[in-house]
C-alpha positions as a Markdown table, in Angstrom:
| # | Residue | x | y | z |
|---|---|---|---|---|
| 1 | Met | -6.1 | -27.8 | 10.4 |
| 2 | Gly | -8.9 | -26.9 | 8.0 |
| 3 | Ser | -10.5 | -28.6 | 5.0 |
| 4 | Ala | -8.5 | -29.8 | 2.0 |
| 5 | Leu | -7.4 | -27.3 | -0.6 |
| 6 | Pro | -9.2 | -27.2 | -3.9 |
| 7 | Leu | -7.7 | -28.7 | -7.0 |
| 8 | Gly | -6.3 | -26.3 | -9.5 |
| 9 | Asp | -3.7 | -25.6 | -12.1 |
| 10 | Pro | 0.0 | -25.4 | -11.1 |
| 11 | Val | 1.5 | -22.0 | -10.3 |
| 12 | Pro | 4.9 | -21.0 | -11.7 |
| 13 | Thr | 7.6 | -21.1 | -9.0 |
| 14 | Asp | 8.0 | -17.3 | -9.3 |
| 15 | Gly | 4.3 | -16.8 | -8.5 |
| 16 | Ser | 3.6 | -14.9 | -11.8 |
| 17 | Leu | 0.0 | -14.4 | -12.9 |
| 18 | Pro | -1.3 | -15.8 | -16.1 |
| 19 | Ser | -0.1 | -14.3 | -19.3 |
| 20 | Gly | -2.2 | -11.3 | -20.4 |
| 21 | Thr | -3.5 | -10.5 | -17.0 |
| 22 | Val | -4.7 | -6.9 | -16.9 |
| 23 | Ile | -5.4 | -5.3 | -13.6 |
| 24 | Asp | -8.0 | -2.5 | -13.3 |
| 25 | Gln | -6.4 | 0.3 | -11.2 |
| 26 | Ala | -9.9 | 1.5 | -10.3 |
| 27 | Val | -10.6 | -1.8 | -8.4 |
| 28 | Asp | -9.7 | -1.7 | -4.7 |
| 29 | Phe | -6.8 | -3.9 | -3.5 |
| 30 | Gly | -7.0 | -5.6 | -0.1 |
| 31 | Val | -4.4 | -7.5 | 1.9 |
| 32 | Tyr | -5.1 | -10.5 | 4.1 |
| 33 | Leu | -2.4 | -11.6 | 6.6 |
| 34 | His | -3.0 | -15.0 | 8.0 |
| 35 | Val | -1.5 | -15.8 | 11.4 |
| 36 | Pro | -2.2 | -19.6 | 11.9 |
| 37 | Phe | -1.4 | -19.9 | 15.6 |
| 38 | Cys | -3.7 | -20.9 | 18.4 |
| 39 | Arg | -3.1 | -21.9 | 22.0 |
| 40 | Val | -5.7 | -24.6 | 21.8 |
| 41 | Arg | -8.0 | -25.9 | 19.0 |
| 42 | Cys | -11.6 | -25.1 | 19.5 |
| 43 | Gly | -13.9 | -28.1 | 19.0 |
| 44 | Tyr | -15.9 | -26.5 | 16.2 |
| 45 | Cys | -13.0 | -24.8 | 14.3 |
| 46 | Asp | -12.2 | -25.9 | 10.7 |
| 47 | Phe | -9.8 | -23.0 | 10.0 |
| 48 | Asn | -6.2 | -23.5 | 8.9 |
| 49 | Thr | -4.7 | -23.1 | 12.4 |
| 50 | Tyr | -2.1 | -24.9 | 14.5 |
| 51 | Thr | -1.2 | -25.3 | 18.1 |
| 52 | Ser | 2.5 | -25.2 | 19.1 |
| 53 | Ala | 2.6 | -29.1 | 19.1 |
| 54 | Glu | 1.5 | -29.1 | 15.4 |
| 55 | Leu | 4.0 | -26.7 | 14.0 |
| 56 | His | 6.8 | -29.2 | 13.2 |
| 57 | Gly | 9.7 | -26.9 | 12.6 |
| 58 | Ala | 7.8 | -23.7 | 11.8 |
| 59 | Pro | 8.5 | -21.5 | 14.9 |
| 60 | Gln | 6.2 | -18.6 | 15.7 |
| 61 | Asp | 9.1 | -16.3 | 16.3 |
| 62 | Ala | 10.3 | -16.6 | 12.7 |
| 63 | Tyr | 6.8 | -16.2 | 11.2 |
| 64 | Ala | 6.8 | -12.5 | 10.6 |
| 65 | Asp | 10.0 | -12.7 | 8.5 |
| 66 | Thr | 8.7 | -15.7 | 6.6 |
| 67 | Leu | 5.4 | -13.9 | 5.7 |
| 68 | Leu | 7.4 | -10.7 | 4.7 |
| 69 | Ser | 9.2 | -12.9 | 2.1 |
| 70 | Glu | 5.8 | -13.6 | 0.5 |
| 71 | Val | 5.0 | -9.9 | 0.6 |
| 72 | Ala | 8.2 | -9.2 | -1.3 |
| 73 | Leu | 7.4 | -11.8 | -3.8 |
| 74 | Ala | 3.9 | -10.3 | -4.4 |
| 75 | Arg | 5.5 | -6.9 | -4.8 |
| 76 | Asp | 7.8 | -8.3 | -7.5 |
| 77 | Val | 4.9 | -10.0 | -9.3 |
| 78 | Leu | 2.6 | -7.0 | -9.4 |
| 79 | Gly | 5.5 | -4.6 | -9.9 |
| 80 | Gly | 6.6 | -6.6 | -13.0 |
| 81 | Leu | 3.1 | -5.9 | -14.4 |
| 82 | Gly | 3.4 | -2.2 | -13.5 |
| 83 | Gln | 0.3 | -2.7 | -11.4 |
| 84 | Ile | 1.1 | -2.0 | -7.8 |
| 85 | Arg | -1.8 | -0.4 | -6.0 |
| 86 | Pro | -2.0 | 1.0 | -2.5 |
| 87 | Ala | -4.0 | -1.3 | -0.1 |
| 88 | Ser | -7.4 | 0.0 | 0.8 |
| 89 | Thr | -7.8 | -2.6 | 3.6 |
| 90 | Val | -5.5 | -4.8 | 5.6 |
| 91 | Phe | -6.9 | -7.7 | 7.7 |
| 92 | Phe | -4.9 | -9.8 | 10.2 |
| 93 | Gly | -6.8 | -13.0 | 10.6 |
| 94 | Gly | -6.2 | -16.4 | 12.1 |
| 95 | Gly | -5.8 | -18.2 | 14.3 |
| 96 | Thr | -5.0 | -15.6 | 16.9 |
| 97 | Pro | -2.9 | -12.8 | 15.4 |
| 98 | Thr | -2.4 | -11.3 | 18.9 |
| 99 | Leu | -0.5 | -14.4 | 20.0 |
| 100 | Leu | 2.4 | -12.8 | 18.1 |
| 101 | Pro | 4.2 | -9.9 | 19.8 |
| 102 | Pro | 2.7 | -6.6 | 18.6 |
| 103 | Gly | 6.1 | -5.7 | 17.2 |
| 104 | Asp | 5.8 | -8.7 | 14.8 |
| 105 | Leu | 2.4 | -7.5 | 13.6 |
| 106 | Thr | 3.8 | -4.0 | 13.2 |
| 107 | Arg | 6.7 | -5.2 | 11.1 |
| 108 | Met | 4.2 | -7.2 | 8.9 |
| 109 | Leu | 2.1 | -4.0 | 8.4 |
| 110 | Asp | 5.2 | -2.0 | 7.7 |
| 111 | Gly | 6.1 | -4.5 | 5.0 |
| 112 | Val | 2.7 | -4.0 | 3.4 |
| 113 | Arg | 3.1 | -0.3 | 3.6 |
| 114 | Glu | 6.6 | -0.3 | 2.1 |
| 115 | Ser | 5.7 | -2.7 | -0.7 |
| 116 | Phe | 2.3 | -1.4 | -1.8 |
| 117 | Gly | 1.5 | 1.7 | 0.2 |
| 118 | Leu | -1.7 | 2.3 | 2.2 |
| 119 | His | -4.5 | 4.5 | 1.1 |
| 120 | Ala | -5.2 | 7.5 | 3.3 |
| 121 | Gly | -8.0 | 6.3 | 5.6 |
| 122 | Ala | -7.2 | 2.6 | 5.0 |
| 123 | Glu | -9.0 | 0.2 | 7.3 |
| 124 | Val | -6.5 | -2.0 | 9.2 |
| 125 | Thr | -8.2 | -4.8 | 11.3 |
| 126 | Val | -6.6 | -7.3 | 13.8 |
| 127 | Glu | -8.6 | -10.2 | 15.1 |
| 128 | Ala | -8.0 | -11.0 | 18.7 |
| 129 | Asn | -9.0 | -13.4 | 21.4 |
| 130 | Pro | -10.1 | -11.5 | 24.5 |
| 131 | Asp | -7.4 | -12.8 | 26.8 |
| 132 | Thr | -4.6 | -11.6 | 24.5 |
| 133 | Val | -5.4 | -7.9 | 24.6 |
| 134 | Thr | -3.9 | -5.5 | 27.2 |
| 135 | Asp | -3.6 | -1.7 | 27.2 |
| 136 | Ala | 0.0 | -2.0 | 26.0 |
| 137 | Val | -0.9 | -4.3 | 23.1 |
| 138 | Ala | -3.8 | -2.1 | 22.0 |
| 139 | Ala | -1.7 | 1.0 | 22.2 |
| 140 | Glu | 1.1 | -0.5 | 20.2 |
| 141 | Leu | -1.3 | -1.8 | 17.5 |
| 142 | Ala | -2.9 | 1.7 | 17.2 |
| 143 | Ala | 0.5 | 3.4 | 17.0 |
| 144 | Ser | 1.4 | 1.0 | 14.1 |
| 145 | Gly | -1.6 | 2.1 | 12.0 |
| 146 | Val | -4.2 | -0.5 | 13.1 |
| 147 | Thr | -7.7 | 1.1 | 13.1 |
| 148 | Arg | -10.0 | -1.7 | 14.2 |
| 149 | Leu | -10.0 | -4.6 | 16.6 |
| 150 | Ser | -12.2 | -7.6 | 16.0 |
| 151 | Ile | -12.7 | -9.5 | 19.4 |
| 152 | Gly | -13.8 | -13.1 | 19.5 |
| 153 | Met | -16.4 | -12.9 | 22.2 |
| 154 | Gln | -18.5 | -15.8 | 20.9 |
| 155 | Ser | -20.7 | -16.0 | 24.0 |
| 156 | Ala | -21.3 | -14.3 | 27.4 |
| 157 | Val | -22.4 | -17.6 | 29.0 |
| 158 | Pro | -19.6 | -19.7 | 30.6 |
| 159 | Arg | -21.1 | -23.1 | 29.8 |
| 160 | Val | -21.7 | -22.1 | 26.2 |
| 161 | Leu | -18.0 | -21.0 | 26.0 |
| 162 | Ala | -17.1 | -24.4 | 27.5 |
| 163 | Ala | -19.2 | -26.2 | 24.9 |
| 164 | Leu | -17.2 | -24.3 | 22.2 |
| 165 | Asp | -13.9 | -25.1 | 23.9 |
| 166 | Arg | -13.2 | -21.4 | 24.3 |
| 167 | Thr | -10.7 | -20.7 | 27.1 |
| 168 | His | -11.4 | -17.0 | 27.9 |
| 169 | Glu | -13.5 | -15.7 | 30.8 |
| 170 | Pro | -16.4 | -13.4 | 29.8 |
| 171 | Ala | -14.9 | -10.6 | 31.8 |
| 172 | Asn | -11.9 | -10.6 | 29.5 |
| 173 | Val | -14.1 | -9.3 | 26.7 |
| 174 | Val | -14.7 | -6.1 | 28.8 |
| 175 | Thr | -10.9 | -5.8 | 29.4 |
| 176 | Ala | -10.1 | -6.2 | 25.8 |
| 177 | Leu | -12.8 | -3.8 | 24.6 |
| 178 | Thr | -11.8 | -1.2 | 27.1 |
| 179 | Ala | -8.1 | -1.4 | 26.1 |
| 180 | Ala | -9.1 | -1.0 | 22.5 |
| 181 | Arg | -11.3 | 2.1 | 23.2 |
| 182 | Arg | -8.5 | 3.7 | 25.2 |
| 183 | Ala | -6.2 | 3.2 | 22.2 |
| 184 | Gly | -8.7 | 4.9 | 19.9 |
| 185 | Leu | -9.6 | 1.7 | 18.0 |
| 186 | Ala | -13.0 | 0.9 | 16.5 |
| 187 | Val | -14.3 | -2.4 | 17.9 |
| 188 | Ser | -16.2 | -5.3 | 16.4 |
| 189 | Leu | -17.5 | -8.3 | 18.5 |
| 190 | Asp | -17.9 | -11.8 | 17.0 |
| 191 | Leu | -20.6 | -14.1 | 18.4 |
| 192 | Ile | -21.5 | -17.7 | 17.6 |
| 193 | Tyr | -25.0 | -19.1 | 18.1 |
| 194 | Gly | -26.4 | -22.6 | 18.2 |
| 195 | Ala | -23.8 | -24.3 | 20.4 |
| 196 | Pro | -24.7 | -27.6 | 21.9 |
| 197 | Gly | -27.0 | -27.0 | 24.9 |
| 198 | Glu | -27.4 | -23.2 | 24.2 |
| 199 | Ser | -30.9 | -22.0 | 24.8 |
| 200 | Leu | -32.7 | -19.0 | 23.2 |
| 201 | Glu | -32.3 | -17.2 | 26.6 |
| 202 | Asp | -28.6 | -18.0 | 26.7 |
| 203 | Trp | -28.3 | -16.3 | 23.3 |
| 204 | Arg | -30.4 | -13.3 | 24.5 |
| 205 | Thr | -27.9 | -13.0 | 27.4 |
| 206 | Ser | -25.0 | -12.9 | 25.0 |
| 207 | Leu | -26.6 | -10.4 | 22.7 |
| 208 | Glu | -27.7 | -8.1 | 25.5 |
| 209 | Thr | -24.2 | -8.3 | 27.1 |
| 210 | Ala | -22.6 | -7.5 | 23.8 |
| 211 | Leu | -24.9 | -4.5 | 23.2 |
| 212 | Glu | -24.2 | -3.1 | 26.7 |
| 213 | Leu | -20.5 | -2.9 | 25.6 |
| 214 | Lys | -21.5 | -0.5 | 22.7 |
| 215 | Pro | -19.4 | -2.0 | 19.9 |
| 216 | Asp | -19.3 | -0.3 | 16.5 |
| 217 | His | -19.9 | -3.5 | 14.7 |
| 218 | Leu | -21.1 | -7.0 | 15.5 |
| 219 | Ser | -20.9 | -10.3 | 13.6 |
| 220 | Ala | -23.2 | -13.3 | 14.5 |
| 221 | Tyr | -22.5 | -16.6 | 12.9 |
| 222 | Ala | -24.5 | -19.8 | 13.1 |
| 223 | Leu | -22.5 | -22.7 | 14.4 |
| 224 | Ile | -21.8 | -25.1 | 11.4 |
| 225 | Ile | -20.6 | -28.6 | 12.1 |
| 226 | Glu | -17.5 | -29.2 | 9.9 |
| 227 | Asp | -16.3 | -32.7 | 9.0 |
| 228 | Gly | -13.1 | -33.6 | 10.8 |
| 229 | Thr | -13.6 | -31.4 | 13.8 |
| 230 | Lys | -13.8 | -32.6 | 17.4 |
| 231 | Leu | -17.4 | -31.4 | 17.6 |
| 232 | Ala | -18.4 | -33.4 | 14.5 |
| 233 | Arg | -16.9 | -36.5 | 16.2 |
| 234 | Gln | -18.8 | -35.8 | 19.4 |
| 235 | Ile | -22.1 | -35.5 | 17.6 |
| 236 | Arg | -21.4 | -38.6 | 15.6 |
| 237 | Arg | -20.8 | -40.6 | 18.8 |
| 238 | Gly | -24.0 | -39.2 | 20.4 |
| 239 | Glu | -22.1 | -37.3 | 23.1 |
| 240 | Val | -23.7 | -33.9 | 22.2 |
| 241 | Val | -26.7 | -32.9 | 20.2 |
| 242 | Ala | -26.3 | -31.3 | 16.8 |
| 243 | Pro | -27.5 | -27.7 | 16.4 |
| 244 | Asp | -31.3 | -27.4 | 15.7 |
| 245 | Asp | -32.0 | -25.5 | 12.5 |
| 246 | Asp | -35.3 | -24.1 | 13.8 |
| 247 | Leu | -33.7 | -22.9 | 17.0 |
| 248 | Gln | -30.9 | -21.3 | 15.0 |
| 249 | Ala | -33.5 | -19.5 | 12.9 |
| 250 | Glu | -35.1 | -18.1 | 16.0 |
| 251 | Met | -31.7 | -17.0 | 17.3 |
| 252 | Tyr | -31.0 | -15.1 | 14.1 |
| 253 | Glu | -34.4 | -13.4 | 14.2 |
| 254 | Leu | -33.7 | -12.4 | 17.8 |
| 255 | Ala | -30.3 | -11.0 | 16.9 |
| 256 | Asp | -31.8 | -9.0 | 14.1 |
| 257 | Asp | -34.5 | -7.6 | 16.3 |
| 258 | Leu | -32.3 | -6.6 | 19.2 |
| 259 | Leu | -29.6 | -5.2 | 17.0 |
| 260 | Glu | -32.0 | -3.1 | 15.0 |
| 261 | Ala | -33.6 | -1.8 | 18.2 |
| 262 | Asp | -30.1 | -0.7 | 19.4 |
| 263 | Gly | -29.3 | 1.2 | 16.2 |
| 264 | Phe | -27.5 | -1.4 | 14.2 |
| 265 | Asp | -28.3 | -2.1 | 10.5 |
| 266 | Trp | -27.6 | -5.3 | 8.7 |
| 267 | Tyr | -25.3 | -5.0 | 5.7 |
| 268 | Glu | -24.5 | -8.7 | 5.2 |
| 269 | Val | -26.3 | -11.8 | 6.3 |
| 270 | Ser | -24.1 | -12.3 | 9.4 |
| 271 | Asn | -22.9 | -8.7 | 10.0 |
| 272 | Trp | -24.4 | -5.5 | 11.5 |
| 273 | Ala | -22.9 | -2.0 | 11.9 |
| 274 | Arg | -24.0 | 1.1 | 13.7 |
| 275 | Ser | -23.2 | 3.2 | 10.6 |
| 276 | Thr | -22.2 | 2.7 | 7.1 |
| 277 | Asp | -18.6 | 3.8 | 7.8 |
| 278 | Gln | -18.3 | 1.1 | 10.5 |
| 279 | Arg | -19.0 | -1.7 | 8.0 |
| 280 | Ser | -16.0 | -4.1 | 7.5 |
| 281 | Arg | -14.7 | -2.8 | 4.2 |
| 282 | His | -12.3 | -5.7 | 4.0 |
| 283 | Asn | -15.0 | -8.3 | 4.2 |
| 284 | Leu | -17.2 | -6.4 | 1.8 |
| 285 | Ala | -14.4 | -6.6 | -0.7 |
| 286 | Tyr | -14.8 | -10.4 | -0.7 |
| 287 | Trp | -18.5 | -10.3 | -1.2 |
| 288 | Gln | -18.2 | -7.7 | -3.9 |
| 289 | Gly | -15.5 | -9.5 | -5.8 |
| 290 | Thr | -12.7 | -6.9 | -5.8 |
| 291 | Asp | -9.0 | -7.8 | -5.6 |
| 292 | Trp | -7.0 | -9.1 | -2.6 |
| 293 | Trp | -3.8 | -10.9 | -2.0 |
| 294 | Gly | -3.8 | -13.4 | 0.9 |
| 295 | Phe | -0.5 | -14.0 | 2.6 |
| 296 | Gly | 0.3 | -16.9 | 4.9 |
| 297 | Pro | -0.3 | -20.7 | 4.9 |
| 298 | Gly | -3.5 | -21.7 | 3.3 |
| 299 | Ala | -4.4 | -18.1 | 2.4 |
| 300 | His | -6.5 | -17.5 | -0.8 |
| 301 | Ser | -6.1 | -14.6 | -3.2 |
| 302 | His | -8.1 | -13.1 | -6.1 |
| 303 | Ile | -6.3 | -10.8 | -8.6 |
| 304 | Ala | -8.0 | -9.7 | -11.8 |
| 305 | Gly | -10.1 | -12.8 | -12.1 |
| 306 | Thr | -7.4 | -15.3 | -11.1 |
| 307 | Arg | -7.8 | -17.2 | -7.8 |
| 308 | Phe | -4.9 | -18.9 | -6.2 |
| 309 | Trp | -4.2 | -20.4 | -2.8 |
| 310 | Asn | -1.1 | -21.3 | -0.7 |
| 311 | Val | 0.1 | -24.6 | 0.7 |
| 312 | Lys | -1.5 | -25.2 | 4.1 |
| 313 | His | 1.2 | -26.2 | 6.7 |
| 314 | Pro | 3.4 | -23.4 | 8.1 |
| 315 | Ala | 6.5 | -25.6 | 7.6 |
| 316 | Ala | 5.8 | -26.2 | 3.9 |
| 317 | Tyr | 5.0 | -22.6 | 3.5 |
| 318 | Ala | 8.3 | -21.5 | 5.1 |
| 319 | Gln | 10.3 | -24.1 | 3.1 |
| 320 | Arg | 9.1 | -22.8 | -0.3 |
| 321 | Leu | 9.8 | -19.2 | 0.6 |
| 322 | Ser | 13.2 | -20.1 | 2.0 |
| 323 | Val | 14.4 | -21.1 | -1.5 |
| 324 | Gly | 12.7 | -18.2 | -3.2 |
| 325 | Glu | 9.7 | -20.1 | -4.5 |
| 326 | Ser | 6.0 | -19.0 | -4.4 |
| 327 | Pro | 4.0 | -20.8 | -1.7 |
| 328 | Ala | 1.0 | -21.0 | -4.0 |
| 329 | Ala | -0.4 | -24.6 | -4.3 |
| 330 | Gly | -2.8 | -24.0 | -7.2 |
| 331 | Arg | -4.9 | -21.5 | -9.1 |
| 332 | Glu | -7.9 | -21.2 | -11.4 |
| 333 | Val | -9.7 | -18.8 | -13.6 |
| 334 | Pro | -13.4 | -19.4 | -13.1 |
| 335 | Asp | -15.5 | -19.6 | -16.3 |
| 336 | Ala | -18.5 | -17.5 | -17.0 |
| 337 | Ala | -20.9 | -19.9 | -15.3 |
| 338 | Ala | -18.8 | -20.1 | -12.2 |
| 339 | Gln | -18.5 | -16.4 | -12.1 |
| 340 | Leu | -22.2 | -15.9 | -12.3 |
| 341 | Leu | -22.9 | -18.5 | -9.6 |
| 342 | Glu | -20.4 | -16.7 | -7.3 |
| 343 | Arg | -21.9 | -13.3 | -8.1 |
| 344 | Val | -25.4 | -14.5 | -7.1 |
| 345 | Leu | -24.1 | -16.4 | -4.1 |
| 346 | Leu | -22.1 | -13.5 | -2.7 |
| 347 | Gly | -24.2 | -10.6 | -4.0 |
| 348 | Ser | -27.4 | -11.9 | -2.5 |
| 349 | Arg | -25.7 | -11.8 | 1.0 |
| 350 | Ile | -25.2 | -8.1 | 1.1 |
| 351 | Arg | -27.7 | -5.3 | 1.8 |
| 352 | Glu | -27.3 | -3.7 | -1.6 |
| 353 | Gly | -27.9 | -7.0 | -3.3 |
| 354 | Phe | -27.1 | -7.3 | -7.0 |
| 355 | Ala | -28.7 | -6.3 | -10.4 |
| 356 | Ile | -31.4 | -8.6 | -11.8 |
| 357 | Ser | -29.9 | -7.9 | -15.2 |
| 358 | Glu | -26.9 | -10.0 | -14.2 |
| 359 | Leu | -29.1 | -13.1 | -14.1 |
| 360 | Glu | -29.6 | -15.4 | -17.1 |
| 361 | Pro | -32.9 | -14.6 | -18.8 |
| 362 | Gln | -34.6 | -17.8 | -17.7 |
| 363 | Ser | -33.5 | -17.2 | -14.1 |
| 364 | Arg | -35.2 | -13.8 | -14.0 |
| 365 | Gln | -38.5 | -15.6 | -14.3 |
| 366 | Ala | -38.0 | -16.9 | -10.7 |
| 367 | Val | -37.9 | -13.5 | -9.2 |
| 368 | Ala | -41.7 | -13.0 | -9.1 |
| 369 | Ala | -42.2 | -16.3 | -7.1 |
| 370 | Leu | -39.4 | -15.3 | -4.7 |
| 371 | Ile | -41.2 | -12.0 | -4.0 |
| 372 | Ala | -44.5 | -13.8 | -3.5 |
| 373 | Asp | -42.8 | -16.2 | -1.1 |
| 374 | Gly | -41.5 | -13.3 | 0.9 |
| 375 | Leu | -37.8 | -14.0 | 0.2 |
| 376 | Val | -37.0 | -11.0 | -2.0 |
| 377 | Glu | -37.9 | -7.4 | -1.4 |
| 378 | Gly | -40.5 | -6.3 | -4.0 |
| 379 | Ala | -39.6 | -2.6 | -3.9 |
| 380 | Ala | -35.9 | -3.4 | -4.6 |
| 381 | Ala | -36.9 | -5.7 | -7.4 |
| 382 | Leu | -38.9 | -3.0 | -9.1 |
| 383 | Gln | -35.7 | -0.9 | -9.1 |
| 384 | Gly | -33.9 | -3.8 | -10.7 |
| 385 | Arg | -32.1 | -5.4 | -7.8 |
| 386 | Ile | -32.3 | -8.6 | -5.8 |
| 387 | Val | -32.3 | -7.8 | -2.0 |
| 388 | Leu | -33.2 | -10.5 | 0.6 |
| 389 | Thr | -35.9 | -10.0 | 3.2 |
| 390 | Leu | -35.4 | -11.2 | 6.7 |
| 391 | Arg | -37.0 | -14.5 | 5.7 |
| 392 | Gly | -34.8 | -14.6 | 2.6 |
| 393 | Arg | -31.7 | -14.2 | 4.7 |
| 394 | Leu | -32.7 | -17.3 | 6.6 |
| 395 | Leu | -33.2 | -19.2 | 3.4 |
| 396 | Ala | -30.5 | -17.6 | 1.3 |
| 397 | Asp | -29.3 | -20.9 | -0.1 |
| 398 | Ala | -32.7 | -21.7 | -1.5 |
| 399 | Val | -32.9 | -18.2 | -3.1 |
| 400 | Val | -29.5 | -18.8 | -4.8 |
| 401 | Arg | -30.7 | -22.2 | -6.1 |
| 402 | Ala | -33.8 | -20.7 | -7.5 |
| 403 | Leu | -31.8 | -18.0 | -9.3 |
| 404 | Thr | -29.1 | -20.3 | -10.7 |
| 405 | Asp | -30.8 | -23.6 | -11.5 |
């Protein structure tokens, strides 16, 4: 059910933003739609998701209408400021959005379209487990305006999938991708490396299998052991071995080598695309600090420097909206120091990096040592930007510490 929400200031029941909020109309506006339902809980997962037994009075078949109540509230809040912008990106995340009928997802997207509008050429992504995508589902999503399907492949090796508690068969990835292609959708594949018992050759098999499918985009995430998960408990009891940092580094390097050889280019530490226009524009908005409103239980938002987040459980979320109240649990306006830390933390993860001039004067003195250590590209630094090398991507946290301490 995910980690605890951060502390923050209270949010007015009408969801209004802080007095004096000024929204820059030139800044892109993204929409995140959280669908918190899963058939089973994967042992490694720390996301705010719920199986049917955990919903406690928040039925899936009422969810689309509940979320649309929050969309209407956001429209009123932003409309009251005269600051409604069409959405540049929409992202259905989860959980498993495709556990809902495609018609529910269509109604949610229509609600966004009617409340805010969509830019011409807007990127609309739906995350999906491989065993929930058929030709009919993909066709209906495409007809509604979805442009991109992000398929949770995770691995091509059955025993690795089992170690992750994934329930799909590897063959289902081909079925889902083929359905998406027939519907005219762009396709991203998500992989996880470093599962208990996974070897470097297992990982090579997953990468080569994924590349044979010719996706437009690929994400590869190192397995992180989150407190409170089934996998964390198994490791603590000695039932499985924790991921090995050195092996995960080798796996990352192998991924970068194979993907580059196949025509992919990294644009964020864990993400590669075949071309610039296949990058995830929605996720780039997070890393670049633009504006987005997250709808759904536990969803986070960022509007004009204010961050706010919703109550976590679907039942609590639905109850608040049923009486016309905002589901927001708290908010904050980060101070200058927090904003700088975030800018370095997020900006260093992307291919374009960030400007050295954004650093505090004393922190700029660390740049030369980072270049000498092979963590930061020297040519980019001469042009005034911090861009990580391959080694720097593996040690990104150390680079951030050096530039912010």
